[in-house]
N, C-alpha and C positions, 0 to 999 in steps of 0.2 A: 186835668191836663197837666199841670205842674208836677203832680205825683208821679206820673208816668215817665217823665223825662228823668226824674231822679233815679228810678230803677235802672233805666238804660245806661246811665253814667256809672253806676256801681258795677254793672256787668262788664262794661268796657274796661275798667281798671283792673278786674281780676284776670282777663285775658293777658294783659300786659305783664302781669306778674308771672303768669305761667310761661309766657315766651321767655322771660328772663331766666326762670329756673331751668327751662329746657336748654337755653343757651349754656348756662353754667355747667349743666350735666355733660353736655357735648364737649365743652372745653375740657372738663375733668377727665373725660375718657380719652381725649386726644392726648392729654398730659400723661395719663397712665400708660398709654401705648408707647409714647415717646420715651418715658422712663424705662419701660420693659426693653424696648429695642436697644437703648444705650447700654442698659445693664447687661444684656446678652452679648453685645459687642465687647463690653468691658471683660466679661468672663472669658470669651473666645480669645481676646488679645492677651489676657493674663496667661491662659493655657498655652498659647503659641510661644509667648515669651519664655514661659517655663521650659517647654520643650526645646527651644533654641538654646537656652542656657544650659540644659542637660547635655545637649548635642555638643556644645562648645566644651563643656567639662570633659565629656568622653573623649573627644578629639584631642584635647590638651593631654589627657591621660595616655592615649595611644601614641601621641607624638613623643611623650616622654619615654615610654617604653621602647619606641623605635629608635630613639636617640641612644638610649642605654644599650640595645642590642647591636646598633652600629658601632658603638665604642668597643663592645666586646669583640666583634668580628674584626675591627681594625687592630686591636690588640693581638688577636690570634694570627692575623695575617703578618703583622710585623714580626712575631715570634718565628713563623714559618720562614720568612725571608731570612732572618738571622741564621736559622738552622741550615737553609740551603746554601747560604754564603760559606758557612763552615764546612759543609760536605764538599762544595766546589773547591775550596781551598785545599782540603785533604786529597781530592782526586788529582788536582794539578800537581801536588807534591809527588803523588804516586806515579803519575804519568812521566814526570821527569826522571824518577828513579828507574822506571821500566825502559825508558829510551836509552839510558845509560847502559843497562844490562844488554839491550839489543845491540847496541853498537859494539860492546865488548864481544858478544857472541859472533856478530858478523865478521869482525876482524879475525876472530879464531877460525871461522869457517874458511875465510879466504886464505889463510895461512896453511890450513890443512889441505885444501884443494890444490894449492901451489905444489905442496910436497908430494901429493898423490900423482899430479901430472908429471913431476920430475921422476918419481919412481917408476911410473908406468913407462916412460920413455927408456929408462935404463934397463927394464926388464922385457921390453918388447922382443928383442932378438932371442933371449932365452925362452920366452913363452912360445915363440913361433917354433923353435926346435923341440920344445917339449910337446907341443901339439902333434908335430909330425911323428915323433917317437910313439905317442899314445895311439895315433892311427895305425902305425905299423904293428904296434903290439896287438891291437884289436884284430887286425887282419890275420896275424900269426895264431892268435887265440882261436879264431873261427876255423882256420885250417886244421888246428889241433883237434878241435871238436868234431870236425868231419871225419878225420882219421880215426878218432876213438869210436864214433858210431859205426864206421865201416868195420873196425875190428870186432865190435860187439855183434854185428850181424854175422861175421864169419864164425865167432865163437859159439853163437846160438844155432848154427846150422847143424842138422842132424847128420851124423856120420853114416854114409851109405857106401856100401861096396859095390861099385859098378864096374863092368868090363868096358874099358875104353879102347876103341879102335884107334890105331895109330894112323893119323893122317898128317902127312908133311904139310906144315904151315909156314908161311914166311915170318920173318921176325917182326916183332911188334914195332909200329911206327905211329907218330902223331898224325891225326887226321887234318888235312888242309884242303882236300878237294870237296866234291859234292857229298853231302851227308844226308841221310834220311833217318828219322827218329820213330821208334816204337815203344810202347809200354807193355810189359809182361808181368801180370799179376794173376794169381789164382788159376794158372794155366791158360789164360786168355791173352792174346796179343791184339793190340789196336794201334792204329796209325796215329802219330802225334804230329799235328800241323805246326811244327816248330817254326819253320820259315815264314809260313803265312801269317802266324801270330806276331812274329818279330816285325814284319813289314807293316802290319796294322799299328803295332805299338809306336813306331817311329812317327807316323802322322799324328796319332792320338796323343803322344807325350808333347809334341811341338805345340798343341793347343792348350797345354797346362803348365807351360813354363812360368807364366805370370803367378800362378798359385804357388809355385816353388820358391819364388823370390819373397813372397809374403809369409809362407808357413814353414820355410826351410827344408821340410820333407813332405812329399805327398805320395799317397798310395792309390792306385787306380786299378780297375778290373775292365777288361774287354772281352768280347766273344759272346757266346761260344762259336768256335769254328771246329768242325769235324768232331763235336762232342767234347771239346776241351775249351777252357777258359784261361786267359793269361792275367795274372796279377803281378803288377811291377811297382817298384818304389824308386822315386826320383829324389835327389837330395843334393846338398852342397858337399863337395869333397875338398878338403884342404890338403895342400901339400907344400913343402919347403922348396923354394927355387933359389938357386945360387945366382947372385947378381954381382955386378961390380961393386955395388954399395954394401954387399954382404948378403946373408941369407935372408929371404923375404918369404912371408906366407902368402900363398895364392889359393883362391877359392874358385871353383867352377861347378856347374851342374852336371851331374853324371847319373847313370843308372847304377842304383846300389844293389838291387836284387830283382829277380823275376821268378815267378813260379807258374808252372803249367799245372792246372787242376782239372780232373775228369769231371764232367757233369754226371755220368753214370759209371760207377766202378765196374759194372758188369759188361760194359761195352767191349766189343771185339770178337774175334774168333778164337775157338779152341786151337791148340797148337797142332793137333791132328788135322783139323780142317784147313789151317793156314798152310800146311806143307803140301796139300794136294794141289795138282794143276788147276789153274783158273781161280784160285782163291784170291780174296781182296789183298791179303798180305803179299803174295807173289806179284800181283798187278801193280802194287805200289812200287815194289822193289825193281821190277823190270822196266820201270820208267827211266832208270838210271842206266849208265853205261858201265858194263863190268870192267874190272881192273882199274877204274878211276874213281869209284864211289864207295862209300862206306855205310854199312847198316849199323846204326847205334841203337842198342836196345837197353831201355831202362828196366832192370829186373829187380824183382822183390825176393826175399829169402825163400818164399814158397815155391819158386819157379826156376830155380837154377838148373834142375835136370832138363826142363823143357828148353831152357836156353841153349844147352848143349846140343839138343836135337836140331834146333834151328840153325845153329852155327854150322853143324855138320852138313845141313842141306844147302847152305849158302856158298860154303867154300868151293865145292865142285863147279858152281855156276860162275865162279870168278869174282864174287862180291866179298870184300873184306868185312869182318863183323867185329863191332867193338861192344863190350859189355859195361854198363854203368850200374853197379849195384846200389840199391837204396834200402835203408831200414824200413820196417813196417810203419805205415802211416805217413812217411815223409813224401811230400810231393816232388815232382820233378822240378829242379831249381838251377839257376845259373846266375853268375855275377861277373863283373869285369876281373875279380881276382881269382876266378875259377880256372880249371884247367881243361884243355882240349881232350877229345876222346882218343883212346889209343887202340888201334885195330890190328888184326892179324889176317 
């Protein structure tokens, strides 16, 4: 019995030792784990601190470069400011110089304008007289041109030997009564509505006076009437008027020239047809009272012989006949400076 108890005591002591060893191993494991965790934290902390230090160093380097760049830009800006100040100073000097030149030129212009005004006042009367003389010269020159053209027409006429019957005719006199116009070319005679066109022109021209004041001269065309159109020109006409203060130039709107143009050059009757009873020519003529009216015929060089036939027909009927020769290609025209027809 005593021996058995001894064995039990020995086994109980071995278990206690094993428990102690197990506890020591557990403690060691825990210590190892703690050491590992702390070691890892230390490593991470060291890496973080190293990265932070590197970032600080890089920021410090960037800050240094930024400061150096800012200093360079500041230096460049200061240099530009100095350059602009120099340019501004030079420009102010140039402006002062130009202003002085402008003032001198302005004074010179004022002086010249004053002299021109005085000269224009002194020459006004002379200029007015000169313009009047120029206008008269142009009128005389136009009249001379008409005479030269009429002479050329007569010179170019073919000489023809005709037997002329002697018919007593009255002396030539200027036409002031009723007058009717005809056009004779290529052996055909046609009625020219001269009075009708003139009446239309009066109302038509009154509507265009404003244009004359703006453009100085205006040319208009109206018609056709009885196969003819009227082209007329309005403009300012100057003349010298004698006043108590001396000669003065006066301007007014007048008719400068008018032309009667045929729409169809072949219009009208042949002379042989026109001289027969009941012809349109005789119908127009017989509207007028004999011995108080004049038949004016605008005749071209190719129809002078036919004009003589018409005149010989009209005289026994009591109508005076006036011939207005025209060069080839020239239209019927009139102007305030023209002459009246002369009838026989």
